[in-house]
C-alpha positions in Angstrom: -0.1 -0.3 0.1 2.9 2.3 0.6 5.2 1.6 -2.5 2.2 1.1 -4.2 0.4 4.7 -3.5 -2.5 3.8 -2.0 -1.6 5.4 1.2 -0.8 8.9 -0.6 -3.3 8.8 -2.5 -6.2 8.3 0.1 -8.7 11.5 0.7 -12.1 10.9 2.4 -12.0 10.0 5.9 -13.9 6.6 5.9 -11.3 5.5 2.6 -8.1 7.2 5.3 -9.7 4.8 8.2 -10.3 1.7 6.0 -6.7 1.9 4.6 -4.5 2.6 7.9 -6.4 -0.2 9.2 -5.0 -2.3 7.0 -1.4 -0.9 6.7 -1.3 -1.4 10.5 -2.4 -4.5 10.6 0.5 -5.7 8.5 3.0 -3.6 10.0 3.8 -5.9 12.3 5.1 -8.6 9.8 8.8 -7.4 9.9 9.1 -7.7 13.6 7.1 -11.1 13.3 10.1 -12.3 10.8 12.5 -11.1 13.8 11.1 -12.8 17.0 10.7 -15.8 14.8 14.1 -15.7 14.2 14.7 -16.7 17.6 12.0 -18.5 18.3 13.3 -20.9 15.2 17.0 -20.6 15.7 17.4 -21.2 19.1 18.2 -24.6 20.3 19.0 -25.6 16.5 22.6 -26.1 15.3 24.4 -22.8 14.0 24.9 -23.4 10.1 27.0 -21.1 7.8 25.7 -22.9 5.1 22.2 -21.1 5.4 23.7 -17.4 5.3 25.2 -19.0 2.2 22.2 -20.2 0.3 20.3 -16.6 2.0 23.1 -14.6 0.0 22.5 -16.8 -2.9 18.7 -16.0 -3.1 19.6 -12.5 -3.0 22.3 -12.2 -5.9 19.7 -14.6 -7.8 17.2 -11.8 -7.7 19.1 -8.6 -8.0 20.8 -10.4 -10.8 17.5 -11.5 -12.5 15.9 -8.1 -12.2 18.7 -6.6 -13.4 18.8 -8.6 -16.6 14.9 -8.6 -17.1 14.9 -4.6 -16.7 18.3 -4.6 -19.4 16.4 -6.0 -22.0 13.1 -4.1 -21.5 15.1 -0.9 -21.0 19.0 -0.6 -21.3 19.4 2.5 -20.5 18.0 2.2 -16.9 21.0 -0.1 -16.2 24.1 0.8 -15.1 27.7 -0.8 -15.2 27.5 0.3 -11.4 24.3 -1.3 -10.5 25.6 -4.4 -12.2 28.4 -4.5 -9.9 26.2 -3.8 -7.0 24.2 -6.7 -7.4 27.4 -9.7 -6.4 27.7 -6.9 -3.2 23.9 -6.6 -1.8 25.3 -6.2 1.8 28.0 -3.9 0.6 25.8 -1.9 -1.4 22.3 -2.2 1.0 20.3 -3.7 -1.8 17.8 -5.2 1.1 17.7 -3.5 4.3 16.6 -6.4 6.1 19.4 -8.3 4.7 22.0 -6.7 5.6 20.8 -6.2 9.0 20.7 -9.9 9.1 23.6 -10.2 8.3 24.5 -9.1 11.4 22.2 -11.2 13.6 23.4 -14.5 11.6 27.2 -13.4 12.9 25.9 -12.9 16.7 23.2 -16.1 16.5 25.6 -18.5 18.3 26.6 -16.0 20.7 23.0 -14.7 21.5 21.8 -18.5 21.7 25.5 -19.3 24.7 23.7 -16.4 26.8 20.2 -17.2 26.4 21.3 -20.5 27.4 22.4 -19.4 30.6 19.4 -17.0 31.3 17.1 -18.2 34.2 12.7 -17.2 34.2 14.3 -13.7 35.9 16.2 -13.1 33.5 14.1 -14.1 30.2 11.4 -11.3 32.4 14.4 -8.6 32.7 14.7 -8.9 28.9 11.6 -8.6 27.5 11.2 -5.6 29.9 14.4 -3.9 28.9 13.5 -4.6 25.3 9.6 -3.4 25.6 10.2 -0.5 28.1 13.7 0.9 27.2 13.9 -0.2 23.1 10.4 0.5 22.3 8.2 2.6 24.4 11.0 5.0 26.0 12.4 5.1 22.4 9.7 6.0 20.4 8.6 8.6 22.9 11.9 9.8 23.4 12.1 10.2 19.2 8.9 12.4 19.0 9.3 14.5 21.6 12.9 15.3 21.5 13.7 14.3 18.2 16.6 12.3 19.1 17.2 8.4 18.7 18.7 7.4 22.0 19.8 4.0 21.0 20.4 4.5 17.3 17.4 2.2 16.5 16.4 4.2 13.5 13.0 2.6 13.4 14.0 -0.9 13.6 16.2 -0.4 10.6 19.2 -1.6 12.3 20.6 -5.4 13.2 20.3 -4.3 17.1 16.9 -4.1 16.6 16.7 -7.6 15.0 19.3 -9.2 17.9 17.1 -7.9 20.3 14.1 -9.7 18.5 16.3 -12.7 18.0 16.9 -13.0 22.1 12.6 -12.2 22.7 12.0 -15.4 20.2 14.9 -17.4 21.7 13.7 -16.9 25.4 10.0 -17.1 24.0 11.3 -21.0 22.4 13.4 -21.8 25.7 11.4 -21.3 28.5 7.7 -22.7 26.2 6.1 -19.0 26.5 3.4 -20.4 24.3 2.0 -22.6 26.5 1.9 -20.8 29.6 0.0 -17.6 28.5 -3.5 -18.4 27.7 -4.9 -17.7 24.2 -7.8 -15.5 25.1 -4.4 -13.3 26.5 -2.4 -13.6 23.4 -5.3 -12.5 21.1 -6.5 -9.7 23.7 -2.9 -7.9 23.7 -2.3 -8.4 19.8 -6.2 -6.9 19.5 -6.1 -4.2 21.9 -2.5 -3.2 20.2 -3.7 -3.1 16.9 -7.0 -0.9 18.0 -4.3 1.6 19.7 -2.7 2.2 16.9 -5.3 3.1 14.5 -7.1 5.0 16.9 -4.0 7.2 17.3 -3.5 7.6 14.2 -6.8 7.9 13.0 -7.7 10.7 15.5 -4.8 12.6 15.4 -3.9 13.3 11.9 -7.2 15.5 10.6 -7.0 19.1 11.7 -3.7 19.0 14.1 -1.1 21.6 14.3 1.1 19.3 15.7 0.9 15.8 14.2 1.7 13.2 16.3 -0.5 9.9 14.9 2.3 8.5 13.0 4.6 7.7 16.6 3.7 4.2 17.3 3.5 3.2 13.4 7.5 1.9 13.6 8.9 -1.0 13.9 10.4 -0.2 17.3 6.7 1.1 18.2 5.8 -0.8 21.6 2.4 -1.4 19.9 4.0 -3.1 16.9 6.0 -5.1 19.0 3.5 -6.4 21.3 1.6 -7.6 18.3 4.4 -9.4 16.6 5.3 -10.7 20.1 1.8 -11.9 20.7 1.3 -13.5 17.1 4.4 -15.8 17.7 2.6 -16.6 21.0 -0.2 -17.7 19.3 0.8 -19.8 16.3 4.3 -20.5 17.8 3.0 -24.1 19.1 -0.4 -24.6 16.9 -0.5 -28.1 15.5 -2.4 -27.9 11.9 -4.3 -30.3 10.0 -3.0 -32.3 6.8 -3.9 -29.9 4.6 -2.2 -26.9 6.2 0.8 -28.8 6.8 1.0 -29.6 2.9 0.3 -25.5 2.6 2.9 -24.7 4.9 5.7 -27.3 3.2 5.2 -25.6 -0.1 4.8 -21.7 0.3 7.5 -21.7 3.6 10.5 -22.6 1.6 9.7 -19.2 -1.0 8.5 -17.1 1.5 12.1 -14.6 1.6 12.0 -15.4 -2.8 8.4 -13.5 -2.2 10.0 -10.5 -0.3 13.5 -10.4 -2.4 11.2 -9.9 -5.5 8.9 -7.3 -4.4 10.9 -6.1 -2.4 13.9 -5.6 -5.4 14.8 -1.8 -6.4 13.6 -2.2 -9.9 10.3 -4.2 -9.3 9.6 -1.2 -6.9 10.5 1.5 -9.2 9.1 0.1 -12.3 6.3 -2.3 -11.5 5.1 -1.4 -8.2 5.8 2.4 -7.2 2.0 4.1 -7.6 0.2 1.3 -9.1 -2.7 0.9 -7.2 -3.5 4.7 -6.5 -6.5 4.4 -8.0 -7.5 1.8 -5.4 -7.8 4.4 -2.9 -10.9 6.1 -4.2 -13.1 3.2 -4.3 -15.1 2.3 -1.4 -14.5 1.7 1.9 -16.1 -1.8 2.0 -14.2 -3.0 -1.3 -10.7 -1.7 -0.7 -9.8 -4.5 1.6 -11.0 -6.7 -1.2 -9.0 -5.0 -3.6 -5.9 -5.1 -1.3 -6.1 -8.1 -0.5 -6.4 -9.0 -4.3 -2.8 -7.7 -5.3 -1.4 -9.2 -2.3 -2.5 -12.3 -2.9 -1.3 -12.3 -7.1 1.8 -10.7 -5.8 2.8 -13.4 -3.6 1.0 -16.1 -5.8 3.6 -14.2 -8.5 6.9 -14.7 -6.2 6.2 -18.1 -5.3 6.1 -19.4 -9.0 9.1 -17.5 -9.9 10.8 -18.8 -6.7 10.4 -22.2 -6.9 12.1 -21.7 -10.3 15.1 -20.7 -8.2 14.8 -23.3 -6.5 15.3 -26.3 -8.9 17.7 -24.1 -10.6 19.9 -24.2 -7.2 19.1 -28.0 -7.5 20.2 -28.6 -10.9 23.3 -26.2 -10.0 23.7 -29.1 -6.6 23.8 -25.7 -4.5 23.5 -28.1 -2.0 26.6 -29.7 -2.3 28.0 -26.7 -1.7 26.2 -26.5 1.8 27.4 -29.3 2.9 31.5 -28.7 1.8 31.0 -25.5 3.9 29.4 -27.1 6.8 31.8 -29.8 6.9 34.8 -27.2 6.7 33.4 -25.1 10.0 33.0 -28.3 11.7 
């Protein structure tokens, strides 16, 4: 909705409320990835080959879109951009992957720290992240225009490290089984509604716009939404059909992100493409947004399965095994 231009094009009050509800509902996705990385990363062997696979995926999509755009409009592609495709971290092709690189390096050490935690330590960690890095940092940025912990709204590896630690302690102490489902959903819904009402009620006619202060990756409400979702789905058992869908979709999620957030795709294929959706009736906008999102996701899954088969053909797995053996 942001890159597609819907948010910037919305005019009516009702449409504004609906669009921002959808945006806030989805905004916790990055924090979800962060806490999930800790939840699945803790208790498992740290394999350097995992990073190699991710790096190759990033390079694949950078080169793929560079070739496509070059054949479409050669003037859009410079030699410098081609070189940048081979150095995605150095030239920050994807901010999340760049930040995750730092997290990946520190994973085994963070796991060791969590190994030594008691339940009291886990509570202190959660409170520290929530009260200092999230709540205090959000209030400090809005009131003094400073970023005391240099978290840049969550676009840093330090924030992803904090989320990793939270996810890891949730896994270690099996918090998903301790907190009742009603509490998890209650926290999620309250955080969602608070953020949405704050955004919609402090926007029109305000000289000092504070409507967006809780819409960032380090926001306490966004952090709580992501944590609540992990607590609810962390230990859920899916039916056979659900497991089959997960097996098909899960390996492609990173690829879908890489494709839709690739610079050329974002600039030439997605930017401001869906502005007309903002003028639709409030009841139609959610259906339109979901339809667009599903379409993009289906295309992304199809493209990434091609990438998966290509990696199998190139026997990338053998390279991964060799690297794991080298570091054992």
